[in-house]
PyMOL commands that place a pseudoatom at each C-alpha (Angstrom):
pseudoatom trace, name=CA, resn=MET, resi=1, chain=A, elem=C, hetatm=0, pos=[21.339, 40.457, 20.491]
pseudoatom trace, name=CA, resn=ALA, resi=2, chain=A, elem=C, hetatm=0, pos=[19.050, 37.501, 19.703]
pseudoatom trace, name=CA, resn=ARG, resi=3, chain=A, elem=C, hetatm=0, pos=[19.649, 35.627, 16.499]
pseudoatom trace, name=CA, resn=TYR, resi=4, chain=A, elem=C, hetatm=0, pos=[16.784, 35.179, 14.071]
pseudoatom trace, name=CA, resn=ARG, resi=5, chain=A, elem=C, hetatm=0, pos=[16.122, 31.606, 12.982]
pseudoatom trace, name=CA, resn=ALA, resi=6, chain=A, elem=C, hetatm=0, pos=[14.151, 31.187, 9.784]
pseudoatom trace, name=CA, resn=PRO, resi=7, chain=A, elem=C, hetatm=0, pos=[11.350, 28.622, 10.021]
pseudoatom trace, name=CA, resn=ASP, resi=8, chain=A, elem=C, hetatm=0, pos=[11.876, 25.267, 8.330]
pseudoatom trace, name=CA, resn=ALA, resi=9, chain=A, elem=C, hetatm=0, pos=[10.365, 24.914, 4.871]
pseudoatom trace, name=CA, resn=ASP, resi=10, chain=A, elem=C, hetatm=0, pos=[8.108, 22.084, 6.073]
pseudoatom trace, name=CA, resn=SER, resi=11, chain=A, elem=C, hetatm=0, pos=[6.791, 23.782, 9.185]
pseudoatom trace, name=CA, resn=GLY, resi=12, chain=A, elem=C, hetatm=0, pos=[5.422, 27.037, 10.375]
pseudoatom trace, name=CA, resn=PRO, resi=13, chain=A, elem=C, hetatm=0, pos=[3.162, 28.511, 12.998]
pseudoatom trace, name=CA, resn=GLY, resi=14, chain=A, elem=C, hetatm=0, pos=[0.312, 26.172, 13.807]
pseudoatom trace, name=CA, resn=ILE, resi=15, chain=A, elem=C, hetatm=0, pos=[1.662, 23.280, 11.714]
pseudoatom trace, name=CA, resn=ASP, resi=16, chain=A, elem=C, hetatm=0, pos=[2.287, 20.030, 13.532]
pseudoatom trace, name=CA, resn=PRO, resi=17, chain=A, elem=C, hetatm=0, pos=[5.639, 18.691, 12.231]
pseudoatom trace, name=CA, resn=ALA, resi=18, chain=A, elem=C, hetatm=0, pos=[4.324, 15.140, 12.653]
pseudoatom trace, name=CA, resn=LEU, resi=19, chain=A, elem=C, hetatm=0, pos=[1.781, 15.870, 9.906]
pseudoatom trace, name=CA, resn=CYS, resi=20, chain=A, elem=C, hetatm=0, pos=[4.356, 17.101, 7.398]
pseudoatom trace, name=CA, resn=PRO, resi=21, chain=A, elem=C, hetatm=0, pos=[5.789, 14.534, 5.000]
pseudoatom trace, name=CA, resn=THR, resi=22, chain=A, elem=C, hetatm=0, pos=[9.280, 13.326, 5.862]
pseudoatom trace, name=CA, resn=TRP, resi=23, chain=A, elem=C, hetatm=0, pos=[12.047, 13.071, 3.275]
pseudoatom trace, name=CA, resn=ALA, resi=24, chain=A, elem=C, hetatm=0, pos=[11.382, 9.331, 3.161]
pseudoatom trace, name=CA, resn=GLU, resi=25, chain=A, elem=C, hetatm=0, pos=[7.687, 9.881, 2.468]
pseudoatom trace, name=CA, resn=LYS, resi=26, chain=A, elem=C, hetatm=0, pos=[8.501, 12.392, -0.260]
pseudoatom trace, name=CA, resn=ALA, resi=27, chain=A, elem=C, hetatm=0, pos=[10.971, 9.905, -1.750]
pseudoatom trace, name=CA, resn=GLY, resi=28, chain=A, elem=C, hetatm=0, pos=[8.316, 7.182, -1.569]
pseudoatom trace, name=CA, resn=CYS, resi=29, chain=A, elem=C, hetatm=0, pos=[5.963, 9.384, -3.573]
pseudoatom trace, name=CA, resn=LYS, resi=30, chain=A, elem=C, hetatm=0, pos=[8.624, 10.034, -6.234]
pseudoatom trace, name=CA, resn=LEU, resi=31, chain=A, elem=C, hetatm=0, pos=[9.388, 6.316, -6.540]
pseudoatom trace, name=CA, resn=GLY, resi=32, chain=A, elem=C, hetatm=0, pos=[5.681, 5.464, -6.719]
pseudoatom trace, name=CA, resn=GLU, resi=33, chain=A, elem=C, hetatm=0, pos=[5.187, 8.060, -9.446]
pseudoatom trace, name=CA, resn=TRP, resi=34, chain=A, elem=C, hetatm=0, pos=[8.049, 6.540, -11.456]
pseudoatom trace, name=CA, resn=ILE, resi=35, chain=A, elem=C, hetatm=0, pos=[6.490, 3.088, -11.166]
pseudoatom trace, name=CA, resn=ALA, resi=36, chain=A, elem=C, hetatm=0, pos=[3.074, 4.424, -12.235]
pseudoatom trace, name=CA, resn=GLU, resi=37, chain=A, elem=C, hetatm=0, pos=[4.612, 6.238, -15.217]
pseudoatom trace, name=CA, resn=HIS, resi=38, chain=A, elem=C, hetatm=0, pos=[6.372, 3.051, -16.418]
pseudoatom trace, name=CA, resn=PRO, resi=39, chain=A, elem=C, hetatm=0, pos=[3.639, 0.403, -16.511]
pseudoatom trace, name=CA, resn=ASP, resi=40, chain=A, elem=C, hetatm=0, pos=[5.577, -1.686, -19.046]
pseudoatom trace, name=CA, resn=HIS, resi=41, chain=A, elem=C, hetatm=0, pos=[7.845, -3.040, -16.276]
pseudoatom trace, name=CA, resn=GLY, resi=42, chain=A, elem=C, hetatm=0, pos=[6.079, -6.255, -15.300]
pseudoatom trace, name=CA, resn=GLY, resi=43, chain=A, elem=C, hetatm=0, pos=[7.989, -6.827, -12.069]
pseudoatom trace, name=CA, resn=ALA, resi=44, chain=A, elem=C, hetatm=0, pos=[6.566, -3.797, -10.307]
pseudoatom trace, name=CA, resn=GLY, resi=45, chain=A, elem=C, hetatm=0, pos=[5.625, -4.352, -6.729]
pseudoatom trace, name=CA, resn=GLY, resi=46, chain=A, elem=C, hetatm=0, pos=[5.364, -1.171, -4.760]
pseudoatom trace, name=CA, resn=VAL, resi=47, chain=A, elem=C, hetatm=0, pos=[6.908, 1.318, -2.378]
pseudoatom trace, name=CA, resn=ARG, resi=48, chain=A, elem=C, hetatm=0, pos=[6.642, 1.146, 1.369]
pseudoatom trace, name=CA, resn=VAL, resi=49, chain=A, elem=C, hetatm=0, pos=[7.722, 3.721, 3.932]
pseudoatom trace, name=CA, resn=LEU, resi=50, chain=A, elem=C, hetatm=0, pos=[7.971, 2.020, 7.296]
pseudoatom trace, name=CA, resn=LYS, resi=51, chain=A, elem=C, hetatm=0, pos=[6.358, 3.199, 10.506]
pseudoatom trace, name=CA, resn=ASP, resi=52, chain=A, elem=C, hetatm=0, pos=[9.559, 5.018, 11.523]
pseudoatom trace, name=CA, resn=ARG, resi=53, chain=A, elem=C, hetatm=0, pos=[8.852, 7.386, 8.583]
pseudoatom trace, name=CA, resn=LYS, resi=54, chain=A, elem=C, hetatm=0, pos=[12.545, 7.102, 7.594]
pseudoatom trace, name=CA, resn=THR, resi=55, chain=A, elem=C, hetatm=0, pos=[12.923, 3.705, 5.931]
pseudoatom trace, name=CA, resn=VAL, resi=56, chain=A, elem=C, hetatm=0, pos=[12.021, 3.348, 2.247]
pseudoatom trace, name=CA, resn=LEU, resi=57, chain=A, elem=C, hetatm=0, pos=[11.599, -0.100, 0.693]
pseudoatom trace, name=CA, resn=VAL, resi=58, chain=A, elem=C, hetatm=0, pos=[10.818, -0.868, -2.943]
pseudoatom trace, name=CA, resn=TYR, resi=59, chain=A, elem=C, hetatm=0, pos=[9.491, -4.360, -3.676]
pseudoatom trace, name=CA, resn=TRP, resi=60, chain=A, elem=C, hetatm=0, pos=[10.270, -5.680, -7.129]
pseudoatom trace, name=CA, resn=LYS, resi=61, chain=A, elem=C, hetatm=0, pos=[10.030, -9.069, -8.817]
pseudoatom trace, name=CA, resn=GLY, resi=62, chain=A, elem=C, hetatm=0, pos=[13.041, -9.695, -11.041]
pseudoatom trace, name=CA, resn=SER, resi=63, chain=A, elem=C, hetatm=0, pos=[15.586, -7.125, -12.172]
pseudoatom trace, name=CA, resn=VAL, resi=64, chain=A, elem=C, hetatm=0, pos=[14.983, -3.562, -11.036]
pseudoatom trace, name=CA, resn=PRO, resi=65, chain=A, elem=C, hetatm=0, pos=[15.010, -1.183, -14.019]
pseudoatom trace, name=CA, resn=ALA, resi=66, chain=A, elem=C, hetatm=0, pos=[18.052, 1.076, -14.313]
pseudoatom trace, name=CA, resn=GLY, resi=67, chain=A, elem=C, hetatm=0, pos=[15.853, 4.183, -14.415]
pseudoatom trace, name=CA, resn=LEU, resi=68, chain=A, elem=C, hetatm=0, pos=[14.295, 3.352, -11.039]
pseudoatom trace, name=CA, resn=ARG, resi=69, chain=A, elem=C, hetatm=0, pos=[17.692, 2.559, -9.504]
pseudoatom trace, name=CA, resn=SER, resi=70, chain=A, elem=C, hetatm=0, pos=[19.038, 5.849, -10.861]
pseudoatom trace, name=CA, resn=LEU, resi=71, chain=A, elem=C, hetatm=0, pos=[16.143, 7.803, -9.365]
pseudoatom trace, name=CA, resn=ALA, resi=72, chain=A, elem=C, hetatm=0, pos=[16.619, 6.078, -6.001]
pseudoatom trace, name=CA, resn=ALA, resi=73, chain=A, elem=C, hetatm=0, pos=[20.319, 6.962, -6.005]
pseudoatom trace, name=CA, resn=ARG, resi=74, chain=A, elem=C, hetatm=0, pos=[19.495, 10.658, -6.486]
pseudoatom trace, name=CA, resn=LEU, resi=75, chain=A, elem=C, hetatm=0, pos=[17.055, 10.832, -3.569]
pseudoatom trace, name=CA, resn=PRO, resi=76, chain=A, elem=C, hetatm=0, pos=[18.145, 12.328, -0.224]
pseudoatom trace, name=CA, resn=VAL, resi=77, chain=A, elem=C, hetatm=0, pos=[17.336, 9.100, 1.665]
pseudoatom trace, name=CA, resn=GLN, resi=78, chain=A, elem=C, hetatm=0, pos=[18.538, 5.519, 1.393]
pseudoatom trace, name=CA, resn=VAL, resi=79, chain=A, elem=C, hetatm=0, pos=[16.243, 3.303, -0.657]
pseudoatom trace, name=CA, resn=THR, resi=80, chain=A, elem=C, hetatm=0, pos=[16.422, -0.461, -0.231]
pseudoatom trace, name=CA, resn=PHE, resi=81, chain=A, elem=C, hetatm=0, pos=[15.256, -2.762, -3.012]
pseudoatom trace, name=CA, resn=GLU, resi=82, chain=A, elem=C, hetatm=0, pos=[13.639, -5.950, -1.736]
pseudoatom trace, name=CA, resn=ARG, resi=83, chain=A, elem=C, hetatm=0, pos=[12.924, -9.055, -3.804]
pseudoatom trace, name=CA, resn=ALA, resi=84, chain=A, elem=C, hetatm=0, pos=[9.177, -9.569, -4.233]
pseudoatom trace, name=CA, resn=ALA, resi=85, chain=A, elem=C, hetatm=0, pos=[7.788, -13.061, -4.681]
pseudoatom trace, name=CA, resn=TYR, resi=86, chain=A, elem=C, hetatm=0, pos=[4.973, -11.642, -6.822]
pseudoatom trace, name=CA, resn=SER, resi=87, chain=A, elem=C, hetatm=0, pos=[4.430, -8.478, -8.843]
pseudoatom trace, name=CA, resn=ARG, resi=88, chain=A, elem=C, hetatm=0, pos=[1.584, -6.101, -8.116]
pseudoatom trace, name=CA, resn=ALA, resi=89, chain=A, elem=C, hetatm=0, pos=[-0.185, -7.310, -11.285]
pseudoatom trace, name=CA, resn=GLU, resi=90, chain=A, elem=C, hetatm=0, pos=[0.044, -10.957, -10.202]
pseudoatom trace, name=CA, resn=LEU, resi=91, chain=A, elem=C, hetatm=0, pos=[-1.319, -10.188, -6.740]
pseudoatom trace, name=CA, resn=THR, resi=92, chain=A, elem=C, hetatm=0, pos=[-4.105, -8.015, -8.128]
pseudoatom trace, name=CA, resn=ALA, resi=93, chain=A, elem=C, hetatm=0, pos=[-5.179, -10.900, -10.367]
pseudoatom trace, name=CA, resn=ALA, resi=94, chain=A, elem=C, hetatm=0, pos=[-5.082, -13.278, -7.364]
pseudoatom trace, name=CA, resn=VAL, resi=95, chain=A, elem=C, hetatm=0, pos=[-7.153, -10.890, -5.239]
pseudoatom trace, name=CA, resn=LEU, resi=96, chain=A, elem=C, hetatm=0, pos=[-9.787, -10.544, -7.962]
pseudoatom trace, name=CA, resn=ALA, resi=97, chain=A, elem=C, hetatm=0, pos=[-9.960, -14.323, -8.446]
pseudoatom trace, name=CA, resn=VAL, resi=98, chain=A, elem=C, hetatm=0, pos=[-10.335, -14.939, -4.702]
pseudoatom trace, name=CA, resn=MET, resi=99, chain=A, elem=C, hetatm=0, pos=[-13.042, -12.283, -4.426]
pseudoatom trace, name=CA, resn=ASP, resi=100, chain=A, elem=C, hetatm=0, pos=[-14.893, -13.665, -7.472]
pseudoatom trace, name=CA, resn=HIS, resi=101, chain=A, elem=C, hetatm=0, pos=[-14.808, -17.318, -6.362]
pseudoatom trace, name=CA, resn=ASN, resi=102, chain=A, elem=C, hetatm=0, pos=[-15.290, -17.030, -2.600]
pseudoatom trace, name=CA, resn=PRO, resi=103, chain=A, elem=C, hetatm=0, pos=[-18.501, -15.348, -1.428]
pseudoatom trace, name=CA, resn=ASP, resi=104, chain=A, elem=C, hetatm=0, pos=[-17.325, -15.597, 2.201]
pseudoatom trace, name=CA, resn=VAL, resi=105, chain=A, elem=C, hetatm=0, pos=[-14.447, -13.172, 1.517]
pseudoatom trace, name=CA, resn=SER, resi=106, chain=A, elem=C, hetatm=0, pos=[-15.513, -9.631, 2.400]
pseudoatom trace, name=CA, resn=ALA, resi=107, chain=A, elem=C, hetatm=0, pos=[-12.163, -7.972, 1.554]
pseudoatom trace, name=CA, resn=ALA, resi=108, chain=A, elem=C, hetatm=0, pos=[-8.761, -8.911, 0.149]
pseudoatom trace, name=CA, resn=GLY, resi=109, chain=A, elem=C, hetatm=0, pos=[-5.477, -7.250, -0.734]
pseudoatom trace, name=CA, resn=SER, resi=110, chain=A, elem=C, hetatm=0, pos=[-1.756, -7.669, -1.270]
pseudoatom trace, name=CA, resn=GLU, resi=111, chain=A, elem=C, hetatm=0, pos=[0.591, -8.398, 1.609]
pseudoatom trace, name=CA, resn=PRO, resi=112, chain=A, elem=C, hetatm=0, pos=[2.827, -5.358, 2.247]
pseudoatom trace, name=CA, resn=ASP, resi=113, chain=A, elem=C, hetatm=0, pos=[5.942, -7.298, 1.181]
pseudoatom trace, name=CA, resn=TYR, resi=114, chain=A, elem=C, hetatm=0, pos=[4.314, -8.704, -1.992]
pseudoatom trace, name=CA, resn=SER, resi=115, chain=A, elem=C, hetatm=0, pos=[4.666, -12.290, -0.709]
pseudoatom trace, name=CA, resn=GLY, resi=116, chain=A, elem=C, hetatm=0, pos=[0.988, -13.155, -1.182]
pseudoatom trace, name=CA, resn=ILE, resi=117, chain=A, elem=C, hetatm=0, pos=[-2.483, -11.860, -0.370]
pseudoatom trace, name=CA, resn=SER, resi=118, chain=A, elem=C, hetatm=0, pos=[-4.534, -11.442, 2.781]
pseudoatom trace, name=CA, resn=VAL, resi=119, chain=A, elem=C, hetatm=0, pos=[-8.271, -11.819, 3.200]
pseudoatom trace, name=CA, resn=VAL, resi=120, chain=A, elem=C, hetatm=0, pos=[-11.030, -10.811, 5.552]
pseudoatom trace, name=CA, resn=LEU, resi=121, chain=A, elem=C, hetatm=0, pos=[-13.769, -13.381, 5.959]
pseudoatom trace, name=CA, resn=SER, resi=122, chain=A, elem=C, hetatm=0, pos=[-17.386, -12.503, 6.584]
pseudoatom trace, name=CA, resn=SER, resi=123, chain=A, elem=C, hetatm=0, pos=[-18.646, -13.113, 10.124]
pseudoatom trace, name=CA, resn=LYS, resi=124, chain=A, elem=C, hetatm=0, pos=[-21.214, -15.415, 8.500]
pseudoatom trace, name=CA, resn=ALA, resi=125, chain=A, elem=C, hetatm=0, pos=[-18.546, -17.566, 6.794]
pseudoatom trace, name=CA, resn=LYS, resi=126, chain=A, elem=C, hetatm=0, pos=[-18.618, -21.315, 7.265]
pseudoatom trace, name=CA, resn=ALA, resi=127, chain=A, elem=C, hetatm=0, pos=[-15.979, -22.883, 9.508]
pseudoatom trace, name=CA, resn=ASP, resi=128, chain=A, elem=C, hetatm=0, pos=[-14.048, -24.273, 6.518]
pseudoatom trace, name=CA, resn=ALA, resi=129, chain=A, elem=C, hetatm=0, pos=[-14.207, -21.042, 4.456]
pseudoatom trace, name=CA, resn=PHE, resi=130, chain=A, elem=C, hetatm=0, pos=[-10.522, -20.130, 4.896]
pseudoatom trace, name=CA, resn=ALA, resi=131, chain=A, elem=C, hetatm=0, pos=[-9.393, -23.617, 3.834]
pseudoatom trace, name=CA, resn=HIS, resi=132, chain=A, elem=C, hetatm=0, pos=[-11.529, -23.240, 0.702]
pseudoatom trace, name=CA, resn=VAL, resi=133, chain=A, elem=C, hetatm=0, pos=[-10.021, -19.805, -0.046]
pseudoatom trace, name=CA, resn=LYS, resi=134, chain=A, elem=C, hetatm=0, pos=[-6.476, -21.201, 0.264]
pseudoatom trace, name=CA, resn=ALA, resi=135, chain=A, elem=C, hetatm=0, pos=[-7.359, -24.110, -2.024]
pseudoatom trace, name=CA, resn=THR, resi=136, chain=A, elem=C, hetatm=0, pos=[-8.661, -21.765, -4.735]
pseudoatom trace, name=CA, resn=SER, resi=137, chain=A, elem=C, hetatm=0, pos=[-5.673, -19.391, -4.750]
pseudoatom trace, name=CA, resn=SER, resi=138, chain=A, elem=C, hetatm=0, pos=[-2.520, -19.633, -6.840]
pseudoatom trace, name=CA, resn=VAL, resi=139, chain=A, elem=C, hetatm=0, pos=[-0.562, -17.546, -4.277]
pseudoatom trace, name=CA, resn=PRO, resi=140, chain=A, elem=C, hetatm=0, pos=[-0.159, -17.790, -0.486]
pseudoatom trace, name=CA, resn=VAL, resi=141, chain=A, elem=C, hetatm=0, pos=[-3.158, -16.483, 1.462]
pseudoatom trace, name=CA, resn=ALA, resi=142, chain=A, elem=C, hetatm=0, pos=[-3.134, -15.105, 5.009]
pseudoatom trace, name=CA, resn=LEU, resi=143, chain=A, elem=C, hetatm=0, pos=[-6.243, -14.547, 7.143]
pseudoatom trace, name=CA, resn=ARG, resi=144, chain=A, elem=C, hetatm=0, pos=[-6.263, -10.966, 8.459]
pseudoatom trace, name=CA, resn=TRP, resi=145, chain=A, elem=C, hetatm=0, pos=[-9.472, -11.076, 10.458]
pseudoatom trace, name=CA, resn=ILE, resi=146, chain=A, elem=C, hetatm=0, pos=[-13.109, -12.003, 10.435]
pseudoatom trace, name=CA, resn=GLY, resi=147, chain=A, elem=C, hetatm=0, pos=[-15.520, -9.127, 10.061]
pseudoatom trace, name=CA, resn=ASP, resi=148, chain=A, elem=C, hetatm=0, pos=[-18.000, -7.351, 7.888]
pseudoatom trace, name=CA, resn=PRO, resi=149, chain=A, elem=C, hetatm=0, pos=[-17.564, -4.109, 5.971]
pseudoatom trace, name=CA, resn=THR, resi=150, chain=A, elem=C, hetatm=0, pos=[-19.245, -1.109, 7.516]
pseudoatom trace, name=CA, resn=PRO, resi=151, chain=A, elem=C, hetatm=0, pos=[-20.043, 2.204, 5.880]
pseudoatom trace, name=CA, resn=LEU, resi=152, chain=A, elem=C, hetatm=0, pos=[-17.732, 5.057, 6.771]
pseudoatom trace, name=CA, resn=ARG, resi=153, chain=A, elem=C, hetatm=0, pos=[-20.751, 7.304, 7.282]
pseudoatom trace, name=CA, resn=ASN, resi=154, chain=A, elem=C, hetatm=0, pos=[-24.424, 6.743, 7.803]
pseudoatom trace, name=CA, resn=THR, resi=155, chain=A, elem=C, hetatm=0, pos=[-25.955, 6.875, 4.309]
pseudoatom trace, name=CA, resn=ALA, resi=156, chain=A, elem=C, hetatm=0, pos=[-29.085, 8.574, 5.702]
pseudoatom trace, name=CA, resn=ASP, resi=157, chain=A, elem=C, hetatm=0, pos=[-26.886, 11.469, 6.876]
pseudoatom trace, name=CA, resn=MET, resi=158, chain=A, elem=C, hetatm=0, pos=[-25.410, 11.787, 3.399]
pseudoatom trace, name=CA, resn=ALA, resi=159, chain=A, elem=C, hetatm=0, pos=[-28.756, 12.480, 1.718]
pseudoatom trace, name=CA, resn=GLY, resi=160, chain=A, elem=C, hetatm=0, pos=[-28.709, 16.148, 2.712]
pseudoatom trace, name=CA, resn=ASP, resi=161, chain=A, elem=C, hetatm=0, pos=[-24.932, 16.556, 2.694]
pseudoatom trace, name=CA, resn=SER, resi=162, chain=A, elem=C, hetatm=0, pos=[-23.706, 18.677, -0.182]
pseudoatom trace, name=CA, resn=SER, resi=163, chain=A, elem=C, hetatm=0, pos=[-20.147, 19.183, 1.073]
pseudoatom trace, name=CA, resn=CYS, resi=164, chain=A, elem=C, hetatm=0, pos=[-18.750, 16.747, -1.495]
pseudoatom trace, name=CA, resn=SER, resi=165, chain=A, elem=C, hetatm=0, pos=[-19.659, 17.720, -5.019]
for i in range(1, 165): cmd.bond("trace and resi %d" % i, "trace and resi %d" % (i + 1))
show_as sticks, trace
zoom trace
């Protein structure tokens, strides 16, 4: 007699298991929610689930709050706390300053490990544009690439599109 095996809670007919969140990704969401719900903690960096979809890192500048450590200890995956050189707030301020003072920067954001910021320079930027960006920043700056933003969709096609309301 064949044994019946109940389907996993995260999968079912027609569901690609690779598209379902892993325990690490679920834990990352819980940790991120805790950080968002406690904005008074100035050392907040962020949560990162690595490409293996199993490793959870939390970047934090200074002492990690007991409540966040307690939550991490209760999760079904190991959470590693990494020292961040800068908090999310510090890097956000640096990104905004770089964007405001450097017209050749077409995009900017935090480095994944909260060690500085990265920028994308316009294809029309002068040869010394990156040196100028570095000189105007209070945090380390990395050059990601040179390129121009492009629309995700043709705006002419969107005129008659009512699928997003």
